[in-house]
N, C-alpha and C positions, 0 to 999 in steps of 0.2 A: 153410444148413448144418445148423441144428438139425432141420429137417424131414427132410432126407436121412438123418441118423443115426437119427432116431426111426423112420422107415419101415423101414430096414434091420434095426434091432434088433427091432422088432415082428414082422418076418417070421421071425426066428430063434427066438423064444421060444415057450413054451407058453401064457404069460399076457400077451398083448400089451397088455391094459389096464393092467398093472402096470408098464409102461415109462414113464419120464419122462426128459426131457432138460433140464438146466438150463445156461444160458449164464452164464459168469463172465468178464466182459470186463476186460481190463487195457489199458494204453496200447498195447502192441505185440503182444499175444497174446490169444487167447480160449480158455478151457477149456470143453469140453463135458463136463458131468458126467452120465453115464448111470446111472440107477437101475433095477434090475430085481428081480423077486422072487427070494428066496434059492435056490429050486429051479431058476431059469433062469440063474444066474450062469455055470455051466459051459458052457452053450450059447453065451453071448456071448464068453466067453474062448476056448473051443475047445481041442482037443488041443494041448498044448505052446504055448498062446497064439496059435495060428495065426489064428483068427478075429479076435481083438483086434488082432493085427498087421496083418491085412488092412484093418480099419476105420481104423487109423492111417495106412495107406498111402493110402487114399482121401482122408483129411483132408490128408495131405502134398501130394498132387497138387492139391487144391483151394487149399491154401495158396500154392502156386507161382503159380497163376493169379490169385488175389485179392491177392497180395502182403501177406498177413497170416498170422501163425502160429496154428495151432490145435493143441490137445492134447486128449487123451481120457482121462477118468477113468471107470472102470467100478466101480460100487458096488452092494452089495446094498441092498435098499430100507430095511433097518433100520440101515445103517451110520452115518447121521447121529447117532443116539442114542449111538453108541459113541465119537464124537469129543468131546474136551474143548473148551471154549471157545477159539477161535482156532487149534486144531490143524487142519492140512491133511491130507487123505488122501494116501496114497502113490500115485504115478503110475508107469506102466510105460513 
């Protein structure tokens, strides 16, 4: 799942080397945290969030097949520095 999202997002952005995907596993769900360069965040989110919604739809379809819940966080590469200890990013 990580490789799938990584390849899709790298195809969307201008700086594919700046894309990283982190898996955060929980007992019944997995969060895929995608980090992109600040200038590429709009390309990943898309107009009115359509691209992000499409990525989440793909994850939803895979979730049904794998019987495991996946969610997607999209972050700018420098967002980690903005979060205080223990604070979670907002998800959409």
